[in-house]
C-alpha positions in Angstrom: 32.8 46.9 8.5 32.1 48.8 11.6 30.1 49.3 14.9 27.6 52.1 15.2 26.1 54.1 18.3 23.1 51.2 18.9 25.6 48.1 18.5 24.7 46.9 15.2 27.2 45.9 12.8 27.5 48.0 9.7 28.2 46.0 6.5 30.5 48.0 4.0 28.9 49.3 1.3 32.0 48.5 -0.8 31.5 45.2 -0.7 28.6 45.0 -2.3 28.3 47.5 -5.1 24.6 49.2 -5.8 23.3 47.7 -3.1 21.3 49.2 0.0 23.5 49.0 3.1 23.1 46.1 5.7 23.0 46.7 9.6 23.7 43.9 11.4 21.8 42.7 14.2 24.3 41.5 16.7 21.9 39.6 19.1 21.4 36.3 18.0 18.2 34.9 16.9 17.1 31.7 18.6 13.3 31.3 17.7 11.9 32.1 14.0 11.3 35.7 12.6 10.1 37.9 9.7 13.3 39.4 8.3 13.1 43.4 7.9 14.6 44.7 4.3 18.3 46.3 5.1 18.8 43.8 8.0 21.2 41.4 9.0 20.6 38.5 11.4 22.8 36.2 12.9 20.6 32.8 13.7 21.9 30.7 16.1 20.1 26.9 15.9 22.0 25.5 18.5 18.7 24.4 20.2 16.6 23.4 17.2 16.1 24.4 13.3 14.8 28.0 12.8 12.6 29.3 9.7 13.4 33.0 8.6 10.4 34.4 6.8 11.4 37.1 4.1 9.6 40.5 3.6 6.3 40.7 2.2 5.5 42.4 -1.0 9.1 43.4 -1.4 10.4 46.1 -3.6 13.7 45.7 -6.2 16.7 46.2 -4.3 15.3 45.2 -0.9 18.5 42.8 1.0 18.2 40.6 3.6 21.6 39.1 5.3 21.8 35.4 6.9 24.5 34.1 8.8 25.0 30.7 10.8 26.0 32.2 14.3 27.2 28.8 15.7 27.8 27.1 12.8 25.2 24.5 13.5 23.2 24.8 10.2 24.1 21.5 9.3 22.3 19.7 11.9 19.6 22.2 12.7 18.9 24.1 9.4 18.0 27.7 8.6 15.0 27.3 6.4 14.4 30.3 4.1 10.5 31.1 4.1 10.1 33.1 0.8 6.7 34.6 2.0 5.1 34.4 -1.7 8.0 35.4 -3.5 10.8 33.3 -5.7 14.4 32.4 -4.4 16.5 32.3 -7.3 13.6 31.9 -9.8 12.1 28.9 -7.6 8.7 29.0 -5.5 9.7 27.1 -2.8 11.5 27.7 0.6 15.2 27.0 0.6 17.5 25.8 3.6 20.9 26.6 4.7 22.3 23.3 5.4 26.5 24.1 5.5 28.2 24.6 8.5 28.7 28.4 9.2 27.5 29.7 6.1 26.3 33.4 5.6 24.0 34.8 2.7 23.4 37.6 1.0 19.6 38.0 -1.0 18.7 40.8 -2.9 15.3 41.1 -4.6 15.3 41.8 -8.3 11.9 41.1 -9.6 9.0 38.8 -9.7 10.4 36.2 -12.0 13.6 35.5 -10.1 12.5 37.1 -6.3 15.2 37.4 -4.1 18.8 36.4 -5.6 21.9 35.2 -3.4 24.5 37.9 -4.2 27.5 37.0 -1.9 30.4 34.6 -2.5 28.4 31.6 -1.4 27.1 29.4 -4.3 23.3 28.9 -4.7 24.0 25.2 -4.5 24.9 25.5 -0.6 21.3 26.9 -0.2 19.2 23.2 -0.8 15.7 23.0 -1.4 13.3 21.9 1.2 11.0 20.2 -0.6 11.6 16.2 -1.6 9.8 14.0 -3.0 10.0 9.9 -3.0 12.1 8.2 -5.7 11.9 4.7 -6.4 12.4 1.9 -9.1 11.3 -1.8 -9.3 7.9 -3.5 -10.6 5.5 -1.9 -13.4 5.7 1.8 -13.0 2.7 3.8 -14.4 1.5 7.5 -12.8 -1.8 8.9 -12.0 -1.5 13.1 -11.6 1.2 13.6 -8.9 1.5 9.9 -7.9 3.5 7.3 -9.0 2.0 3.2 -8.7 4.5 0.8 -9.1 2.8 -3.2 -9.7 4.4 -6.2 -8.6 2.7 -9.4 -10.3 5.6 -11.4 -9.2 8.3 -11.3 -6.7 10.9 -8.1 -7.3 12.5 -5.5 -5.3 11.2 -2.0 -4.7 14.2 0.2 -4.6 14.3 3.4 -2.8 16.9 6.0 -4.0 15.5 9.1 -2.2 13.5 9.3 1.2 11.9 12.5 0.6 10.8 14.7 3.2 7.7 16.2 5.0 7.4 18.7 2.7 7.2 16.8 0.1 6.5 13.0 0.4 8.6 10.3 2.4 6.0 7.8 2.9 4.2 5.1 0.8 0.7 3.6 0.2 0.2 -0.2 -0.4 -2.2 -3.0 -1.6 -1.0 -6.1 -0.6 -3.1 -9.4 -1.8 -2.3 -12.9 -0.6 -2.6 -15.8 -3.0 -6.4 -17.7 -2.4 -6.3 -20.8 -1.1 -7.4 -23.9 -3.7 -10.2 -25.1 -3.9 -11.9 -28.7 -2.1 -11.8 -32.1 -4.1 -14.8 -34.3 -4.5 -13.8 -38.0 -4.6 -15.6 -40.5 -6.4 -15.8 -42.6 -3.8 -19.0 -40.4 -2.8 -21.4 -38.2 -4.1 -20.5 -35.2 -1.7 -19.4 -31.8 -2.8 -16.2 -29.9 -1.1 -16.0 -26.4 -0.3 -14.5 -23.3 -1.9 -11.1 -21.7 -1.2 -11.3 -18.6 0.7 -9.5 -15.3 -0.5 -5.8 -14.2 0.1 -5.6 -11.7 2.4 -6.3 -7.8 1.9 -4.4 -5.2 3.4 -4.4 -1.7 2.2 -3.7 2.0 3.1 -4.8 5.2 2.0 -3.8 8.8 2.8 -5.6 10.9 5.3 -7.7 12.5 3.6 -7.9 10.3 0.5 -6.4 11.0 -2.6 -8.3 8.1 -4.6 -10.9 6.0 -3.8 -10.2 3.3 -1.5 -12.0 0.1 0.0 -14.0 0.3 3.3 -11.1 -1.7 4.5 -8.4 0.4 4.1 -6.1 1.7 6.7 -6.5 5.3 6.4 -3.4 7.4 7.2 -1.5 3.8 6.9 1.0 4.7 5.4 4.7 3.6 5.5 7.9 5.9 6.0 10.5 4.4 3.7 14.3 4.9 3.7 16.8 4.9 0.7 17.1 1.4 0.6 15.3 -2.0 -1.2 12.8 -3.7 -0.1 12.0 -7.2 -1.4 8.8 -7.8 -2.6 7.1 -11.4 -2.2 4.0 -12.1 -4.4 2.2 -15.1 -3.1 1.0 -17.8 -5.4 -2.4 -19.7 -5.6 -2.8 -22.3 -3.6 -2.8 -25.8 -6.0 -5.6 -27.9 -6.4 -5.0 -31.8 -6.3 -3.8 -32.6 -9.6 -3.6 -36.3 -9.6 -7.5 -38.3 -8.9 -5.0 -41.0 -7.7 -3.0 -38.9 -5.0 -3.8 -37.2 -2.0 -6.3 -35.1 -2.1 -6.1 -31.8 0.0 -6.0 -28.5 -1.8 -3.3 -26.1 -0.1 -3.5 -22.8 1.4 -2.4 -19.7 -0.9 0.9 -17.9 -0.1 1.9 -14.9 1.9 2.2 -11.9 0.4 4.6 -9.1 1.9 5.8 -5.8 1.6 7.9 -4.3 4.3 6.1 -5.0 7.5 2.7 -5.6 5.8 2.4 -9.7 5.2 -0.8 -10.9 3.8 -1.8 -14.3 4.6 -2.2 -17.0 1.9 -6.0 -18.0 2.0 -7.2 -21.2 3.3 -8.1 -23.8 1.3 -11.7 -25.4 0.9 -12.9 -28.6 2.4 -12.4 -31.7 0.3 -15.0 -34.6 0.9 -13.5 -37.3 3.5 -13.6 -37.5 7.4 -12.3 -34.1 7.9 -14.5 -31.8 6.3 -13.8 -28.5 7.7 -12.1 -25.6 5.6 -8.6 -24.2 6.7 -7.8 -20.8 8.1 -6.2 -18.1 6.4 -6.3 -14.5 5.0 -10.0 -15.7 4.3 -11.0 -19.0 5.3 -11.7 -21.7 2.9 -15.2 -23.1 2.9 -16.9 -26.5 4.3 -17.8 -29.7 2.6 -20.8 -31.4 2.9 -21.0 -34.7 4.4 -22.1 -38.0 5.8 -23.5 -37.7 9.3 -20.4 -39.4 11.8 -18.1 -37.4 10.2 -16.1 -34.8 12.2 -15.9 -31.2 10.8 -18.0 -29.3 8.6 -17.2 -25.4 9.4 -15.8 -23.1 7.3 -12.2 -21.9 7.9 -11.4 -18.8 9.9 -10.5 -15.4 8.0 -8.0 -12.9 9.5 -5.8 -15.5 10.4 -3.5 -14.2 12.2 -5.9 -11.3 13.2 -4.6 -7.8 12.0 -6.5 -4.5 12.1 -8.5 -3.5 9.6 -9.2 -7.0 9.1 -7.5 -8.8 6.3 -10.6 -11.3 5.3 -13.5 -13.2 6.5 -14.4 -16.7 7.9 -15.4 -19.4 4.6 -19.2 -20.5 5.1 -20.4 -24.1 6.9 -21.4 -27.5 4.9 -24.1 -29.5 6.4 -24.5 -32.9 6.6 -25.6 -34.5 3.5 -26.3 -31.3 1.3 -24.9 -28.1 0.8 -21.2 -27.4 0.8 -20.0 -23.8 2.0 -18.5 -21.0 0.2 -14.8 -19.3 0.3 -14.6 -16.5 2.6 -13.7 -13.0 0.4 -11.9 -10.3 1.5 -15.3 -8.0 2.6 -17.5 -10.6 3.3 -17.8 -14.4 4.7 -19.0 -17.2 2.4 -22.2 -18.7 1.9 -22.7 -21.6 4.2 -24.9 -24.4 2.3 -28.1 -25.0 2.7 -30.2 -28.1 1.9 -30.9 -26.9 -1.3 -27.8 -24.7 -2.4 -24.3 -24.7 -2.1 -22.8 -21.7 -0.9 -21.7 -19.0 -2.8 -18.0 -17.8 -2.4 -17.2 -13.9 -0.3 -17.5 -10.5 -1.6 -14.2 -9.5 -2.5 -12.8 -5.7 -2.3 -12.5 -2.9 -4.9 -10.2 -0.2 -4.7 -9.0 2.8 -7.2 -5.4 2.5 -5.9 -4.3 1.6 -9.5 -6.4 4.9 -10.6 -9.0 2.7 -12.2 -11.5 0.6 -9.5 -10.2 -3.5 -9.5 -11.7 -6.0 -7.3 -9.5 -8.4 -5.6 -9.6 -11.0 -3.0 -13.6 -12.8 -3.5 -14.1 -16.3 -2.0 -14.4 -19.8 -4.5 -17.8 -21.2 -4.3 -18.5 -24.7 -3.0 -18.8 -27.7 -5.1 -22.0 -29.7 -6.4 -23.4 -32.9 -5.4 -25.7 -35.8 -6.5 -28.4 -34.0 -4.7 -27.8 -30.6 -5.3 -26.3 -30.5 -9.0 -25.6 -26.9 -9.4 -22.2 -25.6 -8.2 -21.6 -22.5 -5.7 -21.7 -19.0 -7.7 -18.6 -17.4 -7.7 -18.0 -14.4 -5.8 -20.0 -11.1 -6.5 -16.8 -9.1 -7.4 -15.9 -11.9 -10.1 -12.4 -12.8 -8.6 -13.2 -16.0 -7.1 -13.7 -19.7 -9.3 -17.2 -21.2 -9.2 -17.8 -24.3 -7.8 -18.1 -27.3 -10.2 -21.2 -28.7 -11.0 -22.4 -32.7 -10.6 -22.3 -34.7 -13.6 -23.7 -38.3 -13.3 -22.2 -40.0 -16.6 -19.7 -38.0 -17.9 -16.3 -38.9 -17.9 -14.4 -35.6 -17.6 -14.0 -33.7 -14.3 -16.3 -30.7 -13.4 -13.6 -29.2 -12.1 -14.2 -26.1 -9.9 -12.6 -22.8 -11.5 -9.5 -21.4 -10.6 -9.6 -18.2 -8.9 -8.2 -14.7 -10.8 -4.4 -14.5 -11.7 -2.8 -11.7 -9.5 -6.2 -11.0 -7.8 -6.3 -13.3 -4.9 -9.0 -15.4 -5.4 -10.0 -18.3 -4.1 -10.5 -21.5 -6.1 -13.5 -23.1 -6.6 -14.4 -26.3 -5.3 -14.7 -29.6 -7.5 -18.3 -31.2 -8.2 -19.2 -34.6 -7.2 -19.4 -37.3 -9.9 -19.2 -41.1 -9.8 -17.4 -41.6 -13.2 -14.3 -40.1 -11.7 -12.7 -37.5 -9.1 -13.9 -34.3 -9.6 -10.8 -31.5 -9.0 -11.0 -28.1 -7.3 -9.5 -24.7 -9.1 -6.5 -23.7 -8.1 -6.3 -19.9 -6.1 -5.6 -17.2 -7.5 -2.0 -15.2 -7.0 -1.9 -12.2 -5.4 -0.7 -8.7 -6.1 1.4 -6.0 -4.4 1.1 -2.5 -5.6 2.8 0.8 -4.1 1.4 4.2 -4.8 3.8 7.5 -3.6 3.6 11.3 -4.8 6.3 12.0 -7.1 6.1 15.7 -7.7 
């Protein structure tokens, strides 16, 4: 190796037999540039990563040399931009991430493209494109995406966090358990409120890679690290199962993935002196009542508040008339009227699993002796219908349970003087995680 009259370093032709000579430019490069065949470059990444773009339209025998000038490639990588040609037979950019590495690249043909011919191994040159890799739940694929579905507790374990050139974020659907439907006591002929849907939270890439719900958060994808993420799938709120015991249904339980918490749906109101639905992801419906009883309002949805909203309010009951339906993820529960018991609020539909599926609808309000038909379930079919009135039958006219793993609210029990009327349980929630894997 010698120095020519221009101050550049000449590599000894004998070191690489049958290759064209390489003239080394002794002025270190500190910003990105396009290489010229026959030249070698000292690349200084002290201040940051640098991309060396290979020549376009190369010919067989073209040669480019690259050397880590300041031994900083392990901190700030040198990217070798392929500029349309393969590198080592792969149609991807490569990076130098080994401290002090030098590399001589020779263009061979369209199949292999540029090959590394000096003493450094190809294993020292790492592909820059990495994708998220993970385990946990039931795994399916859709095109370039992998989908992990959790219908119960588990762990989403990330084994490779990927990088921005491949994927380094995941999208999610987190639906909480729905609230239980209200309870109608045989002590009166009044009707109870429907359970509210579990909170619904979804993200979707921007631009969207599938048809998400209107409440999805565009670009709200979560970055991940190589670690385990515990998954909590909220159970549906139980309705009372003992006619002689307490008559308060329960809220649904929260579902959790990473920083995303969806709140359980609010329980529907039971008949008695306090007739308001409970707050939650979506609010429970209010019961009807006699004049002088205290609260008839439906519970508040999106409690605690998040953006986009995770749910809607429950419908109100009215005195000695119709009960309210539980709120749904998309719309509020329908309030009672003098002639109808409220329908459950509408849920939301997403294609995060490829096929469209509806989640988080509210439960219908229960019937009374004056309005004998229970409130309808949510239009999306995930909340339970409210029970009808039965004046003479002994079996309970129970509300219908919310749909399992869809976060629907339970339908309220219908009134009946022969026996206490039970509400339906809320439907359990679900957690779905989706990411690009190739």
